[in-house]
N, C-alpha and C positions, 0 to 999 in steps of 0.2 A: 602353667599356661597351656591351654587346650590347643591341639594341633588343628590348623585351619586347612581343610582339604579343598581341592578344586570343586568337588561336589557341593560343598557347603557354599562356596562362592557362587556357583551356578544357581543354586536354589534361591539364594538371596537376590541375585540379579533377576531371576524370573519373577520374584515377588515385587521388586521395586523398579526394575528397568534402569537401575543406576549403573554407571560405568564399573567394569570389573575391579579396577584398583580401588575404587571407593568402597565397593562391597568387601574386599579383603581387609581394608583398613578398619572398617566398622566391625567386622567379625573379630579382628585382633583386639580392638579396644573393648569389645564385649566379652572377651575370653570365650568365644565360640557360642555364646547364647544368641540363638537366631532372632528371638523376639526383641531382645535388647539391641541387637545390631540393626534391626529394621527401624527401631525408634531413633537410634543414633543417625542413621541415614536420613530419616525424615527431617531431623533437626538440621543436619548439615546441608541438605539440598535446599531447605528453606533459606538458610543463611546465604547459600550460594546465589539463590535467586535474588535476595535482597541486595547483595553486592553488585549483581549484574544490572540492577535497575537504574544505577547512576550512569551507565554507559550509553552512548548515542546509538540508536537503532535507526539507521537510514537506508538499509536494504529491506528486502521483503517481497511481498507479492500483492497483486491486485486480483481479486477473485469476484466472480459474478454468479448470481442465482436468479432464475426466472421460473415461476410456476403460475400459469394462468395470467391474470392481470397484475400479479405481485412480482416485484423484482428488487434486487439489491446489488449495489456495487460497493466493495469493501477493500480497504487497504490495511494490511497487517505488516508490521515492521519487525526486523531482526537486525543483527549487527553485520552479518556477512552474507555474501551471495551463496556461499556453500550451504548455510543453514536454510536459506530460502528454498532449497531443493529437497529438504528433509521431509520424508513422508508424513511424520507426525505433525510437523509444522503446517504442511499443506492441508492435512485432514482437519486441523483446528480452524484454519482460515476458511475452508469450504463450509464447515459446519456453522461457523459464525455468520457467513453470508446468508445461509438458509434461515438461521434464527432471525436475522434482521428482517428478511422478507415476510416471515410468518408471524413474528411476535411484535413487530413495530416498536422497538425500544426508543426511548426519547433521546438517548445519546450513548456514547461508548461505555459510560459508567453503568448505565442500565443494562446494556448488552452483557457486560462482564458479570452481572449478578444472575443471569439466566441459567437454568439447569441444562447441563450437557452430560448425558449418560450418568446421572446420579451425583455429579459434582457441579459446582458453579463454573462458568467459563473462566473466571479469574483463577480458580483453584487449578484447573487443567493447565492454564497458561503458566502458572507459577511452578507446577511440577515439571513442565516441559523445560522451563528455564533451568531448573535444578539439574535435570538430566543432561542437557546439552551445554549449559554454561554460558549462554548468550542471553542478553536482554531481548525481550519481545514485547510488543505493544499493539493494542488495537488502536489504530490512529483515527480513522474516519470512515463514514459510510454515507451512501445516499439510497433512500428507499423510494420505490415507485409503486403506486397503488391507485388504479383508476380504470376508466373505460377504454383507454388507448392501448394499442399493442406495444410490445416491448421487444427489443433485440439487443444483444450484447456482442462485443468483439474484444477479445483479449489478444494482444500482441505479445506472445510468450506469457510471462507472468508480471512483466514490468509496466505495461500500459494497458489500461482497461477503459472501455467505453460502454455506456448504456444509453440507448435512444428510445424515446417515447414517440410514437408516430401513428399516423393513419394512412392506409394505402398499401402499396406493393411491398411485399416482404424482401424481395431481392434488392430493390432500390434502397430500402432502409438499412439493410446489411452493408451495402456499398457505402452509404453515408457514415455508418459507424466506423468502417475501415478508413474512410477519408478523414474523419475526425482524429483518429489515432495518429495518422500521418501528418496532418496539417495543423492540428491543435488550435482550432478557433476558440475565441473567448465567448462568443455569443452566436445566436442563430442569425440575427439581422443587425444592421448598423444601429438601429434604435435600441438594441438590448445591450450594447457594449457599456460596461460600468463607467459612470461619470468620472471616477477617480483615474481610470486608465486614459480617458480622453484628455483630462486636464494635464496629466503628466506628459502625454505626447505633444500637446499644444505648447507646453512650457519648453520642451526640448526643441521643437520646431522654431519657436520664437528666438531662442538663443542662437541657433544656427543661422537663421535669417538675418539677425542683427549684425552678424559678422560679415555679411555680404556688402554692407555699405550702401545698399540701394535705398531709394526713397520710401517713406513710410507706407504709401499706398501699394507699392510693389511688395514690400515686406509682408503686408497683411494678406495679399493674395498668395504669397509663397507659403505662409503659415497655414492658411485654409486648405491649400492644395495638399500639403503634407498630412494634415489631419484627415482629410477625406481619403487619401491613399491608405493611411493606416487603418481606417475603419473598414475599408474593403478587404484588406489583408487579414483582419482578425474576425470578420463576421462570416459564418458558415455559408450563407446563401450567396455571398459575393465572391467566394473563393473559386478558383478554377478547379473543376472536378479532376481528381487525380487519375481517373481512368479514361478521361477524354478532355484533353486540353483545349478543345474547341467550344466547350460550354461551361457555364458556371454550375455550381451545385443546385442553385435555384432552378435553372433551366432544365437540368436533368430530372429533378423532382417533379416539375410541372409536366414534363413529358410522360412521367410514370404515374401521374395523378396521385402524388404522395405528398404529405405535409409532415414536418417535424414539429412536435409539440415542445419537447425539451430534450436535453442531453446532459450527461455528466461524463467528464474525462478525468481520470486519475493517472498520474505517473508516479511510480514508486520513489519515495524519498524527496519528492518535489517540495522545496522550501525548507528542508531540514539541513542544517549545517553539519556536514560530515567531518569526522576527525581526520586530521592529516598526520598520522603517526609515522614514526621511523620504524618500519617493520623489522629491520635487522636488529635494532636496539631492543625492540619488544621481545623478540625471540631470545636474545642474549639474556635479558632479564629473567625470562621464564626458566631458562636452563640453569641460571645461577640460583634461582629460588629452589628448583628441584634438587640441586646438589646439597643445599643447606638442610632440606627436610628429609633427605634420603637416609 
């Protein structure tokens, strides 16, 4: 049995960027053969990535990229907030946003197939999963490309907004910040999705029916509730966050600015997160470590 030195472990780690203990185990299994150990690690890291793929990734980052008239807003997910701050994870996310803007992929599968420093995006993602041990996924993106101006606003890395506009840059940036705070569904009441309106009307009808009032009064109550909802979720009708004396529409009119479209992403929105017993999970990991030690 060959002696496994710290220098050998360090060399293998430099080649693969794998965890130190994984490097030591691979060298031991390969009886000190560096090439064989590297092969073993590649196999193990790939297996590790495969196992991670079944776990829910509801954390992550929103990243934005704008160059000229092209822009992209992208969400990349991982399992924990800790990994969302990892430099390699952030570098991959930022690189993917740039690819979306420049290459115009049809969907996330097409994005995953693009070249990134000599490897496909998916290969880079899989290797990163192997090194870190967490599932990661390219969830969604929105690309902008046209004659309008673009501005983005990121609230940390968890909320991202991109706005397509004509007019004043400062006013547009303020609107992007407003959208991040107030989360409108559409620009105007006419743009609110019909499904959302139908759901709100159904809820309003149920509430109004409990009042016991005459049908004509109930109809007015329902319509009033729906109109109130439309104003609350449409950007132009919302009260501007930086001046509660005017609506967003009034602010934009004063700045001679118009909003053509916007996209708002919130990390993990709509993803069902795991509700694990953290203490039990740690205990299980400790027990498993004792068995393999």
